[in-house]
MIZA-329173 format. One record per residue (C-alpha): chain; x, y, z; residue in one letter. Coordinates in Angstrom, 2 decimals. Last residue first. Layout:
BEGIN
- chain|X|Y|Z|resn
- A|X|Y|Z|a
...
//
This chain:
BEGIN
- chain|X|Y|Z|resn
- A|-8.49|141.35|-99.76|a
- A|-5.42|144.23|-100.48|g
- A|-2.30|142.29|-99.31|p
- A|-3.65|138.71|-98.33|i
- A|-3.75|137.88|-94.84|p
- A|-0.96|135.50|-93.86|t
- A|-3.22|132.08|-93.32|a
- A|-2.03|130.06|-89.57|r
- A|-5.26|130.47|-88.47|e
- A|-6.83|129.22|-91.43|l
- A|-4.87|126.26|-91.41|f
- A|-5.96|125.39|-87.81|e
- A|-9.39|125.73|-88.40|p
- A|-9.25|123.87|-91.88|i
- A|-7.09|121.01|-89.87|r
- A|-10.56|118.42|-89.55|a
- A|-11.84|119.38|-93.33|l
- A|-8.61|117.73|-94.44|d
- A|-8.82|119.17|-97.51|v
- A|-9.18|116.97|-100.93|n
- A|-10.34|120.22|-103.45|g
- A|-7.50|120.64|-106.22|g
- A|-5.79|121.98|-108.98|s
- A|-7.19|125.19|-108.90|l
- A|-5.70|126.82|-111.34|i
- A|-5.23|130.87|-112.43|v
- A|-6.01|132.05|-115.08|v
- A|-4.97|135.80|-115.67|v
- A|-5.47|137.79|-118.89|r
- A|-3.57|140.54|-118.77|d
- A|-4.45|144.48|-118.92|g
- A|-2.14|145.74|-116.24|t
- A|1.26|143.42|-115.38|a
- A|1.40|140.15|-114.44|v
- A|4.80|139.37|-112.67|p
- A|4.35|136.18|-110.25|v
- A|5.15|136.68|-107.25|r
- A|2.36|139.31|-105.88|r
- A|0.95|137.38|-103.02|f
- A|-2.00|137.74|-104.51|l
- A|-1.11|135.59|-107.42|l
- A|1.66|133.19|-105.50|a
- A|-1.56|132.61|-103.80|a
- A|-4.29|131.80|-106.05|l
- A|-0.50|129.43|-107.64|a
- A|-0.60|127.41|-103.79|a
- A|-4.20|127.63|-103.63|a
- A|-5.21|123.97|-104.69|g
- A|-1.73|122.89|-103.49|a
- A|-3.62|123.89|-99.84|p
- A|-6.86|121.74|-100.54|e
- A|-10.01|123.91|-101.97|v
- A|-12.85|125.37|-100.63|v
- A|-14.50|127.36|-103.60|q
- A|-16.53|130.13|-101.92|k
- A|-15.01|132.86|-103.71|t
- A|-13.83|134.99|-100.55|r
- A|-13.98|133.42|-98.21|q
- A|-12.88|130.27|-99.54|m
- A|-10.54|131.15|-101.92|a
- A|-8.96|134.06|-100.16|f
- A|-8.67|131.33|-96.29|h
- A|-6.66|129.12|-99.70|l
- A|-4.38|131.66|-100.93|g
- A|-3.67|132.94|-97.53|g
- A|-3.15|129.03|-96.93|l
- A|0.08|129.16|-99.97|i
- A|0.97|132.23|-98.18|e
- A|1.44|130.39|-95.08|e
- A|3.24|127.54|-96.29|d
- A|5.87|130.34|-97.77|p
- A|6.09|130.43|-101.38|l
- A|7.91|129.33|-103.99|t
- A|8.71|131.10|-107.52|v
- A|9.06|128.62|-111.25|i
- A|9.35|131.31|-114.93|g
- A|8.16|131.68|-118.03|d
- A|7.63|127.66|-117.71|l
- A|7.87|125.98|-121.26|l
- A|11.60|124.50|-121.95|s
- A|12.74|124.44|-118.45|a
- A|9.59|122.90|-117.17|a
- A|9.06|120.10|-119.57|l
- A|13.11|119.41|-119.59|p
- A|12.32|118.58|-115.81|l
- A|8.73|116.71|-116.22|t
- A|10.05|114.04|-118.47|w
- A|12.56|112.94|-116.52|s
- A|11.11|113.45|-113.61|g
- A|11.59|116.40|-110.43|a
- A|12.11|114.91|-107.64|y
- A|10.14|114.09|-103.64|p
- A|7.09|115.10|-105.40|a
- A|5.13|117.00|-102.23|g
- A|3.08|119.42|-104.05|l
- A|-0.26|117.89|-103.20|g
- A|0.92|117.93|-99.65|d
- A|0.47|121.10|-99.57|a
- A|1.12|121.85|-95.48|v
- A|5.02|121.25|-96.28|s
- A|8.16|119.45|-95.83|k
- A|9.00|117.61|-99.10|p
- A|12.73|115.96|-99.11|t
- A|14.31|116.30|-101.72|v
- A|15.81|114.50|-104.46|p
- A|17.50|116.64|-107.89|v
- A|17.30|115.45|-110.95|i
- A|19.86|117.33|-112.95|a
- A|20.42|121.08|-114.76|g
- A|20.67|122.45|-111.49|a
- A|18.13|125.53|-111.09|d
- A|15.87|122.85|-113.49|v
- A|16.06|120.74|-110.33|a
- A|15.96|122.93|-107.54|q
- A|13.42|124.79|-109.16|k
- A|11.15|120.91|-109.99|v
- A|11.18|119.84|-106.43|a
- A|10.48|122.49|-104.60|s
- A|8.58|121.18|-101.44|s
- A|9.93|123.62|-98.16|g
- A|9.43|126.59|-99.44|e
- A|6.34|125.02|-101.72|p
- A|6.47|125.44|-105.23|e
- A|4.57|127.52|-107.74|v
- A|5.07|127.36|-111.74|g
- A|4.52|130.08|-114.22|y
- A|3.38|129.86|-117.68|i
- A|2.90|133.18|-119.61|r
- A|1.10|132.58|-123.32|i
- A|3.15|133.46|-126.57|s
- A|3.16|130.26|-128.03|p
- A|-0.58|129.72|-128.08|k
- A|-1.44|126.78|-129.57|l
- A|1.16|125.10|-128.83|g
- A|2.64|127.34|-126.03|k
- A|-0.99|126.18|-124.85|l
- A|-0.67|122.34|-125.20|a
- A|2.55|121.83|-124.52|v
- A|2.14|124.02|-120.69|a
- A|-0.79|121.74|-119.82|a
- A|1.68|118.81|-119.82|g
- A|4.47|120.75|-117.69|c
- A|1.72|122.32|-115.69|l
- A|-0.16|119.24|-114.73|m
- A|3.11|116.67|-114.92|g
- A|5.85|119.14|-112.99|g
- A|5.98|116.16|-109.57|g
- A|4.74|118.60|-107.44|g
- A|4.36|121.80|-109.18|l
- A|1.46|124.36|-109.21|g
- A|-0.83|126.31|-111.44|g
- A|-0.61|130.42|-113.09|i
- A|-1.15|130.98|-116.87|v
- A|-0.98|134.46|-118.25|v
- A|-2.02|136.21|-121.64|d
- A|-5.44|134.47|-121.72|t
- A|-6.85|136.02|-124.81|e
- A|-8.48|132.35|-126.28|p
- A|-10.55|132.05|-123.43|l
- A|-12.60|128.63|-122.66|q
- A|-11.05|127.50|-125.44|d
- A|-7.66|128.22|-124.25|l
- A|-8.29|126.57|-121.36|i
- A|-9.86|124.10|-122.44|e
- A|-6.48|123.52|-124.86|a
- A|-4.43|123.28|-121.27|g
- A|-6.68|120.82|-119.70|l
- A|-6.48|118.97|-122.10|t
- A|-2.32|118.72|-121.36|g
- A|-2.65|116.99|-118.14|h
- A|-3.08|113.94|-120.80|g
- A|-0.01|114.51|-122.37|a
- A|1.76|114.54|-118.86|i
- A|-0.24|111.15|-118.42|v
- A|0.34|109.51|-121.60|y
- A|4.47|110.49|-121.80|p
- A|4.94|109.41|-117.77|d
- A|6.93|111.84|-114.91|d
- A|3.03|112.04|-112.66|f
- A|1.82|109.41|-111.28|p
- A|4.05|106.25|-112.62|h
- A|1.54|103.49|-113.40|a
- A|4.03|100.11|-113.09|d
- A|2.12|97.27|-114.23|i
- A|1.79|94.56|-111.58|c
- A|3.40|91.45|-111.94|g
- A|2.69|90.40|-108.73|h
- A|5.60|90.21|-106.39|e
- A|8.13|92.69|-108.50|a
- A|5.87|94.57|-109.09|i
- A|4.80|94.91|-105.84|l
- A|8.35|95.21|-104.39|a
- A|8.53|98.12|-107.38|d
- A|5.43|100.38|-105.07|k
- A|7.37|98.92|-101.86|l
- A|10.29|101.15|-103.25|v
- A|8.11|104.08|-103.99|g
- A|6.18|104.15|-101.48|a
- A|9.74|104.38|-98.86|e
- A|10.48|107.69|-101.47|g
- A|7.43|108.91|-100.88|m
- A|8.05|109.78|-96.82|l
- A|8.29|108.24|-94.15|g
- A|6.00|104.68|-93.06|d
- A|4.59|102.78|-94.84|v
- A|0.66|102.74|-96.17|l
- A|-0.97|99.89|-98.39|h
- A|-4.15|100.37|-99.99|v
- A|-5.33|97.92|-102.28|e
- A|-7.78|99.97|-104.71|a
- A|-11.62|99.97|-104.43|g
- A|-13.09|103.87|-105.29|y
- A|-14.10|103.28|-101.64|a
- A|-10.55|101.92|-100.56|r
- A|-9.09|105.58|-102.68|c
- A|-11.18|107.57|-100.90|a
- A|-10.54|106.75|-97.30|a
- A|-7.05|107.08|-98.05|i
- A|-7.23|111.03|-99.79|k
- A|-10.07|111.55|-97.05|a
- A|-6.73|110.36|-93.93|p
- A|-4.25|113.33|-95.91|v
- A|-1.06|111.37|-96.27|a
- A|0.55|110.76|-93.18|s
- A|0.96|106.81|-93.64|k
- A|2.64|107.57|-96.51|p
- A|0.32|105.96|-99.74|m
- A|1.45|103.08|-101.88|v
- A|-1.87|102.42|-104.08|v
- A|-2.96|98.70|-106.01|r
- A|-5.03|98.70|-108.67|v
- A|-7.75|96.36|-109.82|p
- A|-8.81|96.24|-113.34|i
- A|-12.68|96.32|-113.69|g
- A|-12.49|99.86|-116.73|f
- A|-14.11|102.10|-115.14|s
- A|-12.63|100.87|-111.44|r
- A|-9.47|101.57|-113.04|g
- A|-9.57|105.14|-114.14|a
- A|-11.29|105.70|-110.35|w
- A|-8.13|104.47|-108.94|a
- A|-5.92|105.87|-110.89|y
- A|-7.24|109.20|-110.09|a
- A|-7.09|108.28|-106.59|a
- A|-4.07|107.53|-106.68|a
- A|-2.69|110.74|-108.31|a
- A|-4.62|112.09|-105.43|n
- A|-3.94|110.34|-102.52|g
- A|0.39|111.04|-100.78|a
- A|0.95|109.26|-104.50|s
- A|2.66|105.14|-106.21|f
- A|1.24|103.54|-108.70|t
- A|0.54|99.93|-108.58|v
- A|-1.20|98.07|-112.11|i
- A|-3.27|95.43|-112.39|g
- A|-1.72|92.13|-113.60|r
- A|-5.27|89.74|-115.23|r
- A|-7.57|93.31|-115.83|k
- A|-4.19|94.49|-117.57|v
- A|-4.33|91.32|-119.68|e
- A|-7.42|91.22|-120.43|d
- A|-8.46|95.00|-121.53|i
- A|-5.48|94.54|-124.29|g
- A|-1.50|95.03|-123.54|f
- A|-0.97|98.05|-125.52|h
- A|-4.29|99.66|-125.80|d
- A|-5.25|98.67|-122.22|i
- A|-2.28|100.27|-120.92|f
- A|-3.19|103.77|-123.54|a
- A|-6.54|103.04|-121.74|v
- A|-4.96|103.35|-118.84|v
- A|-2.23|105.89|-118.96|r
- A|-5.60|108.42|-120.81|n
- A|-7.53|108.31|-117.26|l
- A|-4.49|108.76|-115.33|m
- A|-3.34|112.27|-116.95|g
- A|-7.45|113.45|-117.14|r
- A|-8.31|111.80|-113.61|v
- A|-5.33|113.87|-111.98|k
- A|-7.47|117.16|-112.22|y
- A|-8.39|117.33|-108.98|s
- A|-11.76|116.05|-106.82|g
- A|-11.83|112.93|-107.66|t
- A|-13.48|113.79|-111.08|h
- A|-12.91|117.23|-111.82|q
- A|-14.88|120.06|-109.75|l
- A|-11.31|120.79|-107.60|h
- A|-10.42|121.51|-111.17|e
- A|-11.38|125.05|-110.92|s
- A|-9.90|126.54|-114.17|k
- A|-10.37|130.72|-111.63|l
- A|-10.33|133.46|-114.08|r
- A|-8.94|136.53|-112.57|v
- A|-11.33|139.77|-112.91|r
- A|-11.47|143.42|-114.38|g
- A|-11.42|143.33|-117.93|d
- A|-7.36|142.47|-117.67|g
- A|-6.07|142.80|-114.08|i
- A|-5.56|145.88|-112.95|v
- A|-2.03|146.14|-111.69|i
- A|-1.93|149.17|-108.90|g
- A|-0.24|146.59|-106.54|s
- A|-2.08|146.09|-103.58|s
- A|-5.13|147.48|-103.94|r
- A|-5.11|145.86|-107.91|r
- A|-4.44|142.77|-106.80|l
- A|-6.94|142.96|-104.29|a
- A|-9.20|144.69|-107.07|d
- A|-8.79|141.10|-109.40|a
- A|-9.07|138.46|-106.49|a
- A|-12.35|140.49|-105.56|g
- A|-13.33|140.08|-109.94|a
- A|-12.92|136.94|-109.46|s
- A|-14.29|134.77|-112.43|s
- A|-15.09|131.15|-112.56|l
- A|-13.40|128.36|-115.64|l
- A|-15.98|125.84|-115.20|p
- A|-14.58|122.06|-115.22|t
- A|-15.72|120.11|-118.55|l
- A|-15.87|117.22|-116.97|h
- A|-14.34|113.56|-118.11|l
- A|-15.49|110.28|-119.37|r
- A|-16.80|112.17|-122.67|g
- A|-13.34|111.62|-124.78|e
- A|-10.34|110.26|-122.91|t
- A|-9.20|108.62|-125.29|r
- A|-10.18|111.68|-128.20|a
- A|-8.59|114.54|-125.77|a
- A|-5.49|112.05|-125.18|a
- A|-4.93|111.96|-129.22|a
- A|-5.02|115.51|-129.03|k
- A|-2.58|115.81|-125.75|v
- A|-0.15|113.66|-128.32|a
- A|-1.30|115.86|-131.38|t
- A|0.26|119.18|-129.37|l
- A|3.33|117.81|-128.68|d
- A|5.65|114.89|-126.17|m
- A|6.42|112.64|-129.38|t
- A|6.34|108.94|-128.31|f
- A|8.21|105.86|-129.99|p
- A|7.55|102.88|-128.72|r
- A|9.17|100.98|-125.96|g
- A|5.60|99.45|-124.73|s
- A|5.86|101.13|-121.11|t
- A|8.98|103.30|-120.80|p
- A|7.23|105.40|-123.94|d
- A|10.05|106.87|-125.96|t
- A|11.12|109.93|-127.48|t
- A|12.72|111.65|-123.78|p
- A|13.25|114.76|-123.27|l
- A|17.15|116.38|-123.50|p
- A|18.00|118.82|-120.77|l
- A|20.60|120.82|-121.29|m
- A|19.12|122.58|-124.64|t
- A|16.37|122.89|-122.50|s
- A|18.74|125.51|-119.80|v
- A|20.00|127.30|-123.06|w
- A|16.82|128.40|-123.90|a
- A|17.41|131.26|-120.74|p
- A|14.84|130.45|-117.59|y
- A|13.05|133.17|-116.78|l
- A|13.09|133.71|-113.18|m
//
């Protein structure tokens, strides 16, 4: 789906940081500022290559990827096992800049998340001695709950889905005075994720197409700010599970649409697109596609078997979208797929592999 220009004009982008009330412009300058705040604290994740993925696409479609290799931006090898620390670290440092470290330590921060964002905030908070509370659904991957506790967070588990988690988060803010740290719909989080896009072009300036997963949209929208700012001709496609398509539904409707996520890709299970991510997705992404869980798991199977990368279902969604030919790529395109996370539930891997739809041409 290619979004018409009029969509972005109907969805104005906020211009104020909700925490400080200060003006905030979401652009390449904001991404560069995020890179400066987080310098020396993050991994430069490798841009791996897969001739096997390119071969599978050629056999199934006749499309010959530029130089015969699909590139894999390996954010599953980032701190905490996902890209999330890019945005959360930038947000925490911005809290410190605004409130002062003593005030942030006194109040602490709180977030809600299915796991990866919570772990990233816990990791970032621990780096500065800041107490972190996280609210998660009881259905979250056990390893993600354990990781949050290992990073020092106080974990609150709730029944139901992410909507209930948001309610408890608000109650903790009212009771303890915690600073609200949103998992995706925050300008500093999004700008921090923008460093991912800048890195991709540093590593492969010839990139023509970038494909990434969409939950609430923070990662890919932030990356798109940098990618389009540095190379306007680049094409960017978002991928969502069929059972959890908050961003696509919102862009199609031109308004935030609450959803009830239902997908094996828990990392793409946001209950809504945000006031920042929705207009960015509508204006910067060249399209959004959806996949059934079985195809997402096909991408996970391929990643593990052929590229030897252990990723979670959400981390495999973009690769699956390419290999199942859901995203329009052409012969000669240099394609980068974002492997966004590796915090897979190890106990479920046999189930995932059994359910996986085989990749065409593999």
